[in-house]
C-alpha angles and dihedrals in degrees: 000000000000097000093055094048094044095048091046089056091051093047090053089051089054089049092052093048094047090048091055089053089055095247112162127224098354096085090056091049092052092048091049090051090049090053090050090054091047090055098038113124095213136045109273089227088072089071100088100176129060091230090057090057091045087055090067115096113263096011116112130178096278095053092040090056090050090052091051090047092055092047090054101038106015087235139084111218093203090058092048089052093049091049090050089055090055096071096264102306104180108251093225091063089059089062091068107099112239094022109108126182094270094054092041091054091046091054091045093053098040102039106014092243111173105157141037088251090055090052093048091050094048093046091047090053092049095245097134102060093071093060121094110270095011111110125183088257092053090048092053091047093051091046090054092046093052088060091054093056090065092038090059091060097039123103117212125216107252092227090060091055101049096094093043092051093047090051091045093054093044092053094045092049088054092059113107111253097027108126099174136004134181139160117247135174127060091332090063090045087056096236115174092240131031129204097192140348121252117198128184121209128189114208142146091212102055098165095047092046093047090051092048094049090049089060096053112120097242093056114109129183106353108215100175125026121176142120092269103038138021120186127186143141129254120223089263088063098247117136119240121203115195115197116198113207140170121260095250091051095054101102096044093045094047091049093048098046094043092059143141096211089225092052092050091051091050091051092048091051090052090050091049090052087062094046092255136122126227124194140140091288099054150287109297140191100198104309094335116104111228097178137347113129099085134017090235090058091059095048090048093050089051089049093243131128115248110271119215112236094245089057098050106123133134091281115093123200 
């Protein structure tokens, strides 16, 4: 979910810049909101009203407005203003994990670093470790993190990922407590390129399973670790989002996280026409669950033929 991840990065940038100014409390609030977005099960753009966003834990009116602003303009004016107050620190440098405004300014002044590529080149040549506060370990960490900035925006050919995905599913299915496991997202829809890998897992022991998957040898750089979502990178650099769901939510969750977004919207509209509600937990009439256990059950309830993942567009049969 690119919107969630991107806005979370920007909120953490705001937190870092406010912290440098000595502002109390607000940095913690922005980091908490970023964590909520990282763990959110649906794209934040699906929240159409401000009050819906404010209903999320840790997100008040101010942050909710900034989220809406980004969704409309792809910018957050408050962040632009904060960056302008920092003597022109290039915004892209702030996307490197572990590089706060003080360090970014130090590198800018000492080495003329303006871009992530400049930083990667300098770190690769060993130019950072002679600067105050930059150890060899810090240099290696920043070099690795510069690579992940580009990895987050890269799309991978699906053919290149087939073996990785097969191994990933095999290993996850071998974890004790995993009842069912399947890949979702654009990989399941057989798109030519994939930005990340979504995997659904059914289990009755979400915390234990999440902990066990996090310890698997191919897991790199865990960025979210809870009993509903686990996110990490593979060695190739692609992000993996594991969603842990209950058995009776499987069909609704698989349908939702497979997409496409346009197909999901079309299905929700059809549900609304019948006075129902469709989300990642099921198809509901009020509080009553009409269908949720299998994708086919939901299509049948909506009087639609089952649609293969690769054909899921905004057009319904």
